[in-house]
Each structure stands twice: as structure tokens, then as C-alpha cells.
C-alpha positions in Angstrom: -69.9 35.1 -0.4 -69.2 33.0 2.7 -66.3 31.4 0.8 -64.9 34.8 0.0 -65.1 36.0 3.6 -63.4 32.7 4.8 -60.7 33.1 2.2 -60.0 36.7 3.2 -59.9 35.7 6.9 -57.5 32.9 6.2 -55.2 35.2 4.2 -55.3 37.7 7.1 -54.2 35.0 9.5 -51.4 33.8 7.2 -50.3 37.4 6.7 -50.1 38.0 10.4 -48.0 34.8 10.9 -45.7 35.6 8.1 -45.0 39.0 9.6 -43.7 37.4 12.8 -41.2 35.2 10.9 -37.8 36.5 10.2 -37.0 37.2 6.5 -33.7 37.4 4.7 -33.9 41.1 4.9 -34.6 41.0 8.6 -31.7 38.9 10.1 -31.7 37.8 13.7 -29.1 39.5 16.0 -26.8 36.4 16.1 -26.7 32.8 15.0 -24.4 29.8 15.3 -24.0 26.3 13.7 -21.8 23.4 14.5 -20.3 20.4 12.7 -18.2 17.5 13.9 -14.6 17.1 12.7 -13.8 13.4 12.4 -10.9 11.3 11.2 -10.2 7.6 10.9 -6.6 6.4 11.7 -5.5 3.7 9.3 -4.0 0.5 10.7 -0.3 0.4 10.7 1.6 -1.5 8.0 3.2 -4.8 8.7 5.5 -6.9 6.5 5.6 -10.7 7.0 8.5 -12.7 5.4 6.8 -15.8 4.0 9.7 -17.5 2.2 13.4 -16.8 1.8 15.1 -16.5 -1.6 17.0 -19.7 -2.1 19.6 -20.0 -4.9 20.4 -23.5 -3.9 23.8 -25.0 -4.8 25.9 -22.8 -7.1 28.8 -24.2 -9.0 32.1 -22.2 -9.5 32.1 -20.3 -12.8 28.3 -20.5 -13.2 25.3 -18.4 -12.5 22.1 -19.5 -10.7 18.9 -17.6 -11.5 15.6 -17.8 -9.6 12.6 -16.2 -11.1 9.7 -14.8 -9.1 7.4 -17.7 -10.0 9.8 -20.3 -8.7 8.9 -22.2 -5.5 12.2 -21.0 -4.1 11.7 -17.3 -4.8 11.5 -14.9 -1.9 8.0 -13.9 -0.8 6.9 -11.1 1.5 3.4 -10.0 2.4 2.5 -6.4 3.2 -0.6 -5.9 5.3 -2.4 -2.6 5.9 -5.6 -0.7 5.5 -7.6 -2.2 2.6 -7.6 -0.2 -0.6 -4.8 2.2 0.6 -2.0 3.4 -1.6 1.5 2.4 -0.5 5.1 2.9 -1.7 7.2 -0.3 -1.6 11.0 -0.1 -1.8 14.1 -2.1 -1.2 16.2 0.6 0.7 19.6 -0.9 0.0 19.9 -4.2 -1.8 23.1 -6.1 -1.3 25.5 -6.3 -4.2 27.0 -9.6 -3.0 26.2 -12.7 -0.9 29.0 -13.2 1.7 30.2 -16.2 3.6 31.4 -14.3 6.7 35.0 -15.2 6.0 35.8 -12.5 3.4 34.5 -14.3 0.4 31.6 -13.1 -1.7 29.5 -13.7 -4.9 27.9 -11.0 -7.0 24.1 -11.0 -6.8 21.3 -9.0 -8.6 17.6 -8.9 -7.8 14.2 -8.8 -9.6 10.7 -8.4 -8.1 7.0 -8.6 -8.9 4.0 -7.6 -6.8 0.3 -8.6 -6.7 -2.5 -7.7 -4.3 -3.4 -11.4 -4.1 -1.1 -14.4 -3.6 -0.5 -15.6 -7.1 2.6 -17.8 -6.6 5.0 -15.1 -7.9 3.0 -13.9 -10.9 2.3 -10.2 -10.9 3.6 -6.9 -12.2 7.4 -6.5 -12.3 9.0 -3.4 -10.9 12.5 -1.8 -10.7 14.1 -3.0 -7.4 16.2 0.2 -7.4 13.3 2.6 -7.4 10.4 0.5 -5.9 6.7 1.0 -6.8 3.6 2.8 -5.7 0.5 0.7 -5.8 -2.7 -0.1 -3.9 -3.3 -2.7 -1.2 -6.1 -5.2 -1.9 -9.4 -3.5 -1.4 -10.8 -6.4 0.7 -7.8 -8.0 2.5 -5.4 -5.1 2.7 -2.6 -7.3 1.4 0.1 -6.9 -1.2 2.4 -9.8 -2.1 6.0 -9.1 -3.2 8.1 -11.9 -4.8 11.8 -11.6 -5.1 14.0 -13.4 -7.7 17.5 -12.8 -8.8 20.8 -14.1 -10.1 24.0 -15.0 -8.2 27.2 -15.8 -9.9 30.0 -17.8 -8.4 33.6 -17.0 -9.5 35.9 -19.7 -10.8 37.4 -20.5 -8.4 34.9 -19.7 -5.6 35.5 -20.8 -2.0 33.0 -23.4 -1.0 30.6 -22.5 1.9 27.3 -20.9 2.8 26.7 -17.4 1.5 24.0 -15.0 2.5 22.8 -11.4 2.6 19.8 -9.6 4.1 17.1 -8.3 1.7 14.9 -5.6 3.3 11.6 -4.5 2.0 10.0 -1.2 3.2 6.4 -0.1 2.8 4.9 3.3 3.6 1.4 4.8 3.1 1.5 7.6 0.5 -1.6 9.4 2.0 -3.5 9.1 -1.3 
């Protein structure tokens, strides 16, 4: 009997406490909650030219080709936020190498990319449209290797010929 009285008393206390708590049916007059809005700004992109594309000595009437795995291929390194997606493009590749005196030779370009420095090996891409890819997840690097073919006319004026090859990289936001 004492157990029953104690249980009844305990239930009465719990009932009284429950009555003082708000229920879903009895909302308080007002309430508020807060969250923090945060953002992380990615590091800017940088492009480091590591090696110029060098066709070497070209003979009149002949073509000279450099592939991306050659020691004389062009090499650029893109550096940014690790694991981020970027679009890499050549905005306006030159059609000729010029000597500064009005003489030129026709040139075309090829390219590969790789998140790690693999001496030119990687995935080929169209130099006219570029490629969207991901920077290395640890280092934030992307290596771009440039090859191509230059053709000297016969006759071709002797001299030093050159042109600027520009690579652009931009975050895609993905």
C-alpha cells in the first residue's frame, strides 16, 4: 500500500511539472534562433612558366615537331586551391613564329595536362577550346605541357623566330 501511495504522489508531482512546461499546442509568445553565415575564400590562381617551348634549329623546307614529353616542350604550372575545378585555355595562340623583320614560319600547338609533374605525360586536350579539370587534391597544382610543329619555308630567311604563348586559368566555381 505504501508503494501505491508513493507512486501516486510521484505521478502527481510529475503531472504538476508537466503542466508548467509549454506544449506544442501552447506556443510561447515569441522565439528566435540564430546561425552563422560563413565562407572560405579560395586562394588566387597563379601560373608559373617552368620551361619555354624550343623547336631548336629548323631547316628551310622542313618541319620540326616537339611532343609534350620532349625535354624541350613548354611547361607551365597552375597553382590554386587544392581539389578545385579550373578551366584552362590558350586565349589566342599565334599562327606563326616571327623574326621581327617581317618574316614568319607557320606553327601549330598541342597540349597535355596532369595534376602532378609527369614530364609531359598526361591527358591531351584541344588547344583551341581548352579543358576543364581539377587541381591536385593535395598540392593544388596542374601541369600543362605544350608541344607543336613549326614549318620553315624553302627558302626561309635565317634568324631567330619567336611568339608568345599565353595560358589562362580560371576557377569554375564547382
